[in-house]
N, C-alpha and C positions, 0 to 999 in steps of 0.2 A: 262714469258717472260723477256728479260735481260732492264737494263737502258740504256740511253742513254744520252750522257754528252755534253755539250757545255761550251766554255771557258768563263768565269764571273769575276766581280769583285764586291763586295758586299761595298759599302761605306756610310757613313751618311752625309746627308746635310743638313745644317741647323737644325730643330730639327725633320728632319725624316733621314729616310733609308732606301735606295734600291738596289736593282742586276740589276749591270748595263751590258748592252751589247754592243760589237759594231756590227753594222749594218752588217759587211761580215760576221758573226759569225750565222746569221738569215737566213733565207728560202728568198728571193727575194719577194715572194708573202706575201704581209702584212697580209691577210686572215688567215693565217698560224700561224701568230704568238698568237692569243689567247690560243689557247690550250697547249703550251710551257708556259706562264707566268701562267696560271693558276696551272700548275704542279709543276714550279718551286716555286711558292710562298705559294702554300699548299691549293688552294681554288678549289672548296667552299668546306667550312667545317661550318656544323651545329652547332658545340662547339663553333665556335667562337674562335678558339685559331691557328690554322694555323700550329699543330705541326708536318703536314708530309712535311712541306717545311721552303720556306726561312720567310716567313710571320712573324706578329708579335701580330697577333690578333683584332689590332685596323689601320684606315684607313691609318696612318703615316707612320705606318712601312708593308705596303703593295702595293708595289708601285714598277716599272718597267721604269729603261730609255736605250734608244736606244742611239747611238751617232754614224756617220757617216759621210762620204765627206757631202762638202756644195752644197745645190742645189739653193742656194740665193745669188745674186752676193754681194761682200764686207761682207762676213761669212766664218768665219774658220770651223765651223761645223753644221751639223744637228745636232736636237737634238728633239726626239721623246720622250713625257711622256708615260705611261699607269698609270692608276689609278685599281688598283685589288681589285674588292670585297671581302667581307672575307667570308661571309657566301652563296654569290649567285655565277653561274658560270659565272660572269662579268667582260669584262674589256672595261672600258673606256676610248677613247683617245679625249673627246671632250674639256678639261681644261689643263692648264699646271701646275707644281708643283713649287712653288718658292723656297721652300726650297732645294727640291732636283737642281734646276738649280745652286745654288751655287757647286754642285760636279760637273759639268759637264765643265768647263773648267779646274779644276785642273785635271779630268779623261783624259781630250783629250790632256794636256799637257804629265801627266805621260806616255800615251799610243803611242805617239808617231804621235799623227792625228793633233796635231796642234803646231807648232815653232814659239814662238809671244813674246819671250824674248827681254827687251828692255835693253837700256846701263845702266840703275839701277839697272836691275837684277829683273826684275818685269814683269810680264804678262799681257797681255788684250787679251783676247780670245773673238772674236764676235762671237754671237752663235745665229743661226736660229733656233726658238722654231717652230715646224712643224705643233703642234695643235694649238696656234694664228697666226702662220703666223708674227709673231712678232720678233726684235731684241733684245736679252738681251747681253751689254759687261760686262765679269767678268773680273775684275783687282784684281791680287792677288800676294805676293812676291813669289819668287822663293828660293830653296834652292841646291845646284849643279845640276840645270838644271832641278829639279823637284820642283810641288808645295808644298812649306812651309808649315809646321803641327804645330810646334811651335808658339806659341806667347801669347798676353797679353790681345786680346781680347776676354769678357765672355759675352756669348751667354743666356742670359735667358731661362731655360730650358735643358741646356745641362752642363754638368759638369765642372768644370777646363777653361781652356781658351785654344785658340788658335790663328793662323794666319787669319789675316780677309780677308774675301773674299767680294770686292763691288762689286756690282751688280746694271748695269742701266740698266732698263727696259727702252727704246725707244719708245716714241710715245705710249702708254699702251693700250691706248683708244681702244674701238669696238676687243676686242682681241676673243671676244665669240660670237658678233653679228652684229661686224662692227660699231657700234655708241657707244660714252661714252655713252650717257644716249639714251638709246634704244628707251623710249617712248616720247623722246625729251622733258620731262618732270622733273622738280627735284622731283618732289613728285607725289604720285599716289594713290587712294583707289584701293585695292584687293577686291572685291565682292567672295565673297568663296562660296556661294551658290551652285554653282556645282561643289564643289571638295568631296560630302558625300559619294562617293563610290569607291575615292582612300583614303579621311580621314574618315572612322568610327569610330564614339565615339567623332565625334570634336564635341567641344562646346565655345561657347562664339561669342563676336560680329560678324556679320556675314561681313562688313566692315574693312577692316584696313589700316590706312594711312601707306605707304613704301616709300625708294625709291629706285629704281633700276637704278643701274650705272656699266659699263663694262668697268673697266680696269686691265690689266693684267688677271685678269678671271673674268666671270659676277655675279656680287651679287646684293643680295636685302638684304636692311637694314631695321629693324623696332625697333620703342622704345620701351626696356625692359617693360617700365610704361605700353603702352599699351597691355600688356601681362600680366599683372600681377604680374611682376618677376621684381626685385631688379637692374640685371646686373650683379651681384657680385656674382652669385651662382656658387660654385664651381663644376666641370665636375662630379664628382660621385653625386651630387643634382639633376643634369640635367636628367641622367641617368634612374634616379629612378621619374622622373616627365612625366609619358608617355603622358598624356593630352597635355601636353607642347609641349613635342616632335614632337604628330600628328600634333598639330596646327602650329607648326615652319614647317612640310613636306606640309602642306598643302599653307601656304605660297609660301614654294619653288615653289609647282608644278603649285600656279597660277602666280607668276612674272614668271616662266618658258613660260609659255602661252603667259602673254602678253611680253615680251620682245623679242617674236620670237624663241626660242630655241627649241621649240616643238608643235606640232599642237593639242593636244591632254592630259585629265590628264593622260592616261596610258603610251604614249610616254614622256612623262616628267619623269613619276616616273622610266622610263626605262634608263634615264641618269640622275644620282643620285647625281654625282659631280658638276653640275650647275644648276643652280646659286648656290652658297654658299649663306645658309642665316643667318644673323645677328641680335642678340638682342644688341643695344645700350642704354648705361646711359653716364650720367654726370660723369666726374672723382671723385671719391670719395675712400674713405679708404675702402682696401681690404686686406686680405689675399693673400699667394701666395702658390703654392701648395709645397714648400719649407717652409711653415710656416711662411717666412717670409711678414712684414705689409707694402703694399704700401701705401702712405699715399697720398692725395689727390692731394696735389701741385705737387705731382712725375710726373702726368699722364694728357693729355686735354681731355682723352677721354675710357671710357670703353668699352669692346667688350668680348662676347660670343658665339661663333661659332659654325656651326654645319656643318658636312658634311661625305655625305653616310651615313646620318642618327645619326650621333656620335659627343659629344661633343667633341671638341677638348682641349686638356691638353694645346697647344701652339695655338695662331691663324695660322693658313697658313698664309703662306708668302703673295702669291697672294692676298688673303682675307684683308689683314694688307694693303697691297699697293691701292689696291680699296677703301678702308677704309680712308687714308688718301687724296688719291684724291676726293672723296666723300667731305671730309670735306673743300674743297678748292672750292665747288660749291656752290656759296648762293641758299638757300632755301633748300635746302636736310634736311631728318632727322637728316645724321651726323653734317651738321654745325648748325643746331638747338642746337645741344647738347654738343659739343664740343668747349674747353675753346681756344680761338684765341693766337696766338702767338702773339711777342712783334712786329714781323714784318711777312711779307709773305713769304719770303726766312726760317723763322723757321721751322724744322723736325714736323713731329706729333707724339706726345707721346701716345701708346696705351696702354693702363692697360689690362693684359688677364691673364689668371690662374697660369701663369708660370714668370709673372716678367712684365717688360715693353718691347716692342717694337716699336724701333723709325724707323720712315719711311719719308725720302725727297719727297717734291710731287710738280715739277713745273705746275701749271694750271696757263692757261689765257683764258679770252675772245676770242673768235671768230667772225669775221664778223664785219661789219660795225653796226651791229642791238646792237650786244651785249647783245643780249640773247644765243649765242652758246658757246659752251665751248669747250677748247682744253688740255688736258694734253701732255706736252712736254718729261716727264718723272718722272720714280721713282727710288729712290734710296733706299738700306737697305744694311745692313751688316750682314754676316753670317759667319760661319767658315765651314769648311768640312774636311774628312778623311778618307784616303782608309783604310778599316778594314781587307778586306780577299780578296786575290784572287785566282784563279785556275779552277777549273772544278765545275757546277752544274748540279747534273743529273736530270732527267725526267724519269718516268715510260713509258714505252716503250707502254706501255698496253692500257696509256691514251689518247695516241696521235692517230689519224687517220693515216690509213695505207700510204698514200701517203705521211704525215710529218714524218712516219718513216723511209720511203725508201729514203726522201730528208735530213736527219740529219746522216741518216748513211752512205751515199755517200760523205757526206761533212765531 
């Protein structure tokens, strides 16, 4: 049976890569998208390499972005993110990808979906992320009417330099759960007694202190020391520690239940992308994947983050933003371990395996009682680049008959 082709662009956004689609090139029925995305990316692949698709075998390279006309007032485009599992036939729309968000504005301008040049020759694209129902404003320079590529901004984890893309995530609190603090507490103790079925072979104390925060994406933060870890382990070391990964997954599942994301452990296991789970440690000297040394004074806090069961080589951007916001909320695990800046407006310097991620976070107390918190925005800088454009092919035999007919007609 022949293959079917769809117009697509392949882009890097921050430290991730994704296949970018215009919404007009996909079926109107969103339930038909998943088979297409699985076929394009090359999942499921029990070998974990996605050699028969565009994926790269790890979660940061197994992504899809769909951009189309806005459905929210004040936005220039809609953006839907899809996280495709590597080994399983699963497509997850429950959260956003901050790194790929940096590619959306340049894609929209280059595709003629947004005309937003200002007198200074720059762009400001207002992006409605449909996954979180949040607004992101992307600021970037233009070169002859298209997104600029060359520049002197260097992003840890990406070779070379490029034109900076500033992302302002507006009012990022409650992106996944509706609340900045889903339990209304800066710290909680998770009881793991009920999760043996979901995490066989789990060992360690049954109750563990965490902070559950939802800004840009829901995250659960735990002190590395509480897990017997240093917090500066490299990804390969974490991958080899099956007991620790199972424990982190048990914490993620327990947090999913407490945050109201899922109602049962089994349902939480089927939503692997949120909440993201992170081990936090104080800033300390550590090596990077490039073999460089980060001094303790270079950073304010250290993180090792897990997503889709895999240790990240570079902290996910939404996870970094959530971490920065959490560091501003008194009483969280993160605020207890993070170094305070000289002023409340100082950005948070986050040490991670690829180097430093710097995030600005504007957080204030909300309400007369002073017990609530409100995140006004989180700001980060990335780079993005269009890598390829043209057609992507999908095996027709892997698609339902209704979908084959819809694509053939289109």
